[in-house]
Z-matrix of the N, CA and C atoms (Angstrom, degrees):
N
C 1 1.471
C 2 1.533 1 108.84
N 3 1.382 2 113.12 1 129.09
C 4 1.492 3 116.73 2 178.68
C 5 1.442 4 117.44 3 -81.64
N 6 1.227 5 118.57 4 150.18
C 7 1.495 6 124.89 5 177.60
C 8 1.571 7 112.10 6 -102.47
N 9 1.238 8 116.01 7 137.58
C 10 1.510 9 117.19 8 176.96
C 11 1.472 10 105.80 9 -80.02
N 12 1.322 11 113.50 10 127.95
C 13 1.480 12 125.44 11 -177.70
C 14 1.514 13 113.90 12 -95.74
N 15 1.201 14 115.88 13 -58.19
C 16 1.453 15 125.67 14 -178.08
C 17 1.533 16 114.02 15 -155.62
N 18 1.282 17 118.27 16 -177.63
C 19 1.396 18 123.99 17 172.63
C 20 1.640 19 106.78 18 -128.20
N 21 1.312 20 114.60 19 134.16
C 22 1.463 21 118.12 20 -178.95
C 23 1.530 22 108.13 21 -122.88
N 24 1.276 23 113.00 22 157.92
C 25 1.470 24 119.26 23 170.39
C 26 1.515 25 110.45 24 -107.15
N 27 1.309 26 114.78 25 103.08
C 28 1.460 27 123.16 26 -176.54
C 29 1.474 28 113.90 27 -97.16
N 30 1.350 29 114.39 28 -6.90
C 31 1.616 30 118.08 29 -167.89
C 32 1.535 31 105.09 30 -77.46
N 33 1.324 32 110.50 31 150.47
C 34 1.508 33 117.83 32 -178.80
C 35 1.531 34 106.46 33 -70.61
N 36 1.298 35 119.67 34 130.42
C 37 1.456 36 123.42 35 -173.18
C 38 1.573 37 105.59 36 -75.46
N 39 1.390 38 113.54 37 151.47
C 40 1.339 39 122.24 38 -174.24
C 41 1.579 40 112.24 39 -62.47
N 42 1.304 41 121.23 40 -28.36
C 43 1.472 42 124.65 41 176.05
C 44 1.420 43 113.22 42 -65.50
N 45 1.355 44 117.12 43 -29.99
C 46 1.444 45 120.59 44 174.11
C 47 1.511 46 112.38 45 -67.46
N 48 1.289 47 119.19 46 -45.33
C 49 1.493 48 122.38 47 178.98
C 50 1.683 49 103.51 48 -61.71
N 51 1.289 50 116.50 49 -47.67
C 52 1.457 51 121.82 50 -179.15
C 53 1.467 52 112.72 51 -53.52
N 54 1.344 53 119.41 52 -41.91
C 55 1.385 54 126.66 53 179.53
C 56 1.522 55 111.55 54 -51.88
N 57 1.298 56 117.27 55 -38.05
C 58 1.503 57 121.21 56 -173.72
C 59 1.588 58 107.75 57 -89.59
N 60 1.269 59 117.27 58 -16.82
C 61 1.459 60 120.74 59 179.46
C 62 1.602 61 113.45 60 54.70
N 63 1.315 62 112.46 61 38.99
C 64 1.427 63 117.68 62 177.37
C 65 1.532 64 111.96 63 -131.11
N 66 1.252 65 114.51 64 178.13
C 67 1.550 66 116.95 65 -174.69
C 68 1.535 67 102.65 66 -103.44
N 69 1.308 68 120.92 67 133.02
C 70 1.402 69 123.07 68 -177.27
C 71 1.584 70 104.71 69 -127.21
N 72 1.289 71 116.36 70 161.30
C 73 1.473 72 123.55 71 171.85
C 74 1.563 73 101.22 72 -92.87
N 75 1.343 74 112.67 73 85.86
C 76 1.460 75 118.45 74 -174.17
C 77 1.527 76 114.21 75 -58.90
N 78 1.300 77 113.93 76 -34.11
C 79 1.571 78 118.54 77 178.28
C 80 1.560 79 106.47 78 -61.51
N 81 1.250 80 115.93 79 -50.56
C 82 1.458 81 120.11 80 -173.44
C 83 1.632 82 106.77 81 -65.29
N 84 1.266 83 114.26 82 -38.32
C 85 1.515 84 121.13 83 -177.64
C 86 1.550 85 108.54 84 -61.98
N 87 1.348 86 110.28 85 -48.13
C 88 1.532 87 114.62 86 -175.21
C 89 1.621 88 104.42 87 -70.70
N 90 1.232 89 120.68 88 -33.80
C 91 1.483 90 120.94 89 -177.61
C 92 1.511 91 104.71 90 -67.95
N 93 1.373 92 122.90 91 -37.52
C 94 1.452 93 125.21 92 177.47
C 95 1.413 94 110.66 93 -64.06
N 96 1.377 95 121.93 94 -38.93
C 97 1.385 96 127.90 95 -177.97
C 98 1.605 97 104.58 96 -63.06
N 99 1.337 98 114.05 97 -51.34
C 100 1.438 99 117.65 98 -175.61
C 101 1.444 100 112.27 99 -61.37
N 102 1.362 101 116.85 100 -39.45
C 103 1.579 102 120.54 101 178.55
C 104 1.503 103 107.47 102 -61.17
N 105 1.392 104 121.47 103 -44.45
C 106 1.421 105 124.11 104 -175.03
C 107 1.548 106 105.43 105 -64.41
N 108 1.280 107 117.59 106 -43.58
C 109 1.433 108 119.64 107 -176.37
C 110 1.550 109 111.31 108 -66.62
N 111 1.228 110 118.31 109 -40.31
C 112 1.498 111 121.85 110 177.93
C 113 1.525 112 106.15 111 -68.43
N 114 1.289 113 123.43 112 -30.18
C 115 1.461 114 121.38 113 177.38
C 116 1.495 115 116.66 114 -73.19
N 117 1.382 116 113.62 115 -22.27
C 118 1.509 117 114.94 116 -177.75
C 119 1.501 118 115.32 117 -103.61
N 120 1.326 119 116.66 118 -8.17
C 121 1.495 120 118.42 119 171.32
C 122 1.541 121 116.42 120 -86.87
N 123 1.339 122 114.87 121 154.33
C 124 1.462 123 115.99 122 -174.12
C 125 1.556 124 114.96 123 -53.96
N 126 1.283 125 119.78 124 154.54
C 127 1.425 126 125.76 125 178.31
C 128 1.552 127 106.52 126 -65.78
N 129 1.303 128 116.78 127 142.66
C 130 1.403 129 121.39 128 179.63
C 131 1.559 130 109.98 129 95.28
N 132 1.341 131 116.59 130 -7.35
C 133 1.558 132 122.82 131 172.46
C 134 1.453 133 109.24 132 -111.39
N 135 1.345 134 121.76 133 138.55
C 136 1.471 135 122.81 134 175.28
C 137 1.475 136 111.14 135 -142.12
N 138 1.277 137 112.84 136 135.11
C 139 1.551 138 114.88 137 168.34
C 140 1.521 139 109.64 138 -101.67
N 141 1.397 140 112.29 139 125.81
C 142 1.416 141 121.31 140 -178.27
C 143 1.540 142 106.18 141 -86.15
N 144 1.383 143 112.73 142 169.30
C 145 1.470 144 119.85 143 -168.60
C 146 1.504 145 107.60 144 -67.73
N 147 1.285 146 122.76 145 -20.23
C 148 1.499 147 128.78 146 179.62
C 149 1.499 148 108.46 147 -81.36
N 150 1.294 149 117.32 148 -0.92
C 151 1.532 150 120.93 149 -178.03
C 152 1.607 151 113.39 150 82.70
N 153 1.212 152 117.36 151 3.45
C 154 1.463 153 120.44 152 177.10
C 155 1.516 154 108.43 153 -81.44
N 156 1.446 155 112.73 154 133.19
C 157 1.478 156 120.56 155 -176.51
C 158 1.566 157 104.92 156 -104.08
N 159 1.307 158 114.58 157 129.39
C 160 1.427 159 122.54 158 178.28
C 161 1.529 160 107.85 159 -118.06
N 162 1.274 161 117.89 160 146.13
C 163 1.467 162 124.21 161 177.05
C 164 1.469 163 111.73 162 -137.51
N 165 1.279 164 117.28 163 139.62
C 166 1.454 165 124.80 164 169.32
C 167 1.546 166 111.88 165 -63.76
N 168 1.259 167 121.26 166 152.62
C 169 1.430 168 126.06 167 -168.20
C 170 1.564 169 109.01 168 -54.95
N 171 1.369 170 118.83 169 -42.01
C 172 1.516 171 122.04 170 -176.57
C 173 1.497 172 113.15 171 -72.84
N 174 1.268 173 118.67 172 -10.92
C 175 1.552 174 120.11 173 -179.30
C 176 1.539 175 110.49 174 -122.31
N 177 1.300 176 118.12 175 13.21
C 178 1.531 177 117.75 176 178.92
C 179 1.500 178 114.97 177 -60.32
N 180 1.339 179 117.29 178 -41.97
C 181 1.546 180 120.95 179 178.97
C 182 1.541 181 108.57 180 -64.74
N 183 1.380 182 114.09 181 -37.82
C 184 1.476 183 116.55 182 179.64
C 185 1.561 184 112.27 183 -64.76
N 186 1.311 185 114.05 184 -44.82
C 187 1.410 186 121.55 185 174.62
C 188 1.638 187 114.74 186 -56.11
N 189 1.302 188 109.74 187 -44.16
C 190 1.412 189 114.31 188 179.28
C 191 1.579 190 113.59 189 -71.75
N 192 1.322 191 119.20 190 -18.33
C 193 1.392 192 125.57 191 -176.54
C 194 1.657 193 107.61 192 -90.27
N 195 1.268 194 116.04 193 -13.02
C 196 1.529 195 115.20 194 -170.06
C 197 1.508 196 110.58 195 -73.12
N 198 1.401 197 116.42 196 137.85
C 199 1.346 198 118.54 197 171.28
C 200 1.555 199 111.51 198 -90.70
N 201 1.442 200 108.95 199 98.31
C 202 1.439 201 114.82 200 -171.84
C 203 1.498 202 114.55 201 -65.81
N 204 1.309 203 116.80 202 -30.75
C 205 1.530 204 116.35 203 178.36
C 206 1.494 205 108.75 204 -67.50
N 207 1.313 206 117.87 205 -36.62
C 208 1.428 207 120.15 206 -176.76
C 209 1.535 208 110.78 207 -68.90
N 210 1.410 209 115.16 208 -37.97
C 211 1.452 210 117.81 209 172.67
C 212 1.548 211 115.55 210 -63.83
N 213 1.322 212 112.91 211 -38.82
C 214 1.470 213 116.33 212 178.08
C 215 1.595 214 111.35 213 -67.65
N 216 1.291 215 113.05 214 -33.56
C 217 1.566 216 116.18 215 -179.34
C 218 1.498 217 109.54 216 -68.51
N 219 1.384 218 122.56 217 -16.87
C 220 1.434 219 123.00 218 179.32
C 221 1.433 220 111.68 219 -85.26
N 222 1.310 221 120.86 220 -11.15
C 223 1.393 222 126.74 221 178.70
C 224 1.504 223 110.83 222 -76.03
N 225 1.296 224 125.00 223 129.86
C 226 1.363 225 128.74 224 -178.79
C 227 1.531 226 110.98 225 -83.66
N 228 1.298 227 118.88 226 88.01
C 229 1.371 228 126.74 227 -171.40
C 230 1.531 229 109.46 228 -67.63
N 231 1.401 230 113.33 229 -39.88
C 232 1.408 231 118.41 230 179.77
C 233 1.408 232 114.51 231 -60.97
N 234 1.322 233 117.37 232 -39.73
C 235 1.501 234 123.45 233 173.60
C 236 1.529 235 114.60 234 -59.98
N 237 1.330 236 113.16 235 -41.60
C 238 1.439 237 124.82 236 -179.30
C 239 1.588 238 105.63 237 -62.03
N 240 1.251 239 116.11 238 -52.05
C 241 1.454 240 122.41 239 -175.51
C 242 1.520 241 109.55 240 -63.99
N 243 1.386 242 115.82 241 -36.96
C 244 1.459 243 116.50 242 178.54
C 245 1.557 244 112.80 243 -60.22
N 246 1.313 245 115.16 244 -31.24
C 247 1.375 246 120.93 245 178.57
C 248 1.482 247 120.10 246 -87.84
N 249 1.368 248 114.03 247 -4.40
C 250 1.502 249 119.35 248 179.33
C 251 1.457 250 111.89 249 -127.48
N 252 1.270 251 120.07 250 32.61
C 253 1.452 252 122.89 251 171.01
C 254 1.514 253 112.96 252 -78.55
N 255 1.205 254 117.39 253 152.19
C 256 1.554 255 117.90 254 176.87
C 257 1.444 256 112.77 255 -106.10
């Protein structure tokens, strides 16, 4: 059984969309960010679409020690937006 660790905001901020002045599929972009995030965090830890982070018992301490902002900063949001324009 997984334990809820924290809640994070992984969604692309509105000001980032505005900076490009284009129309994006925001839901698809946010889903892509979430998929990238889940791909780079350790196994046994998962971020759900609502931003809640869950960890299996053996990686709870690892999950609590993660620098979520640093992980998010490593995701290439520009590339994600490039593929989700309308």
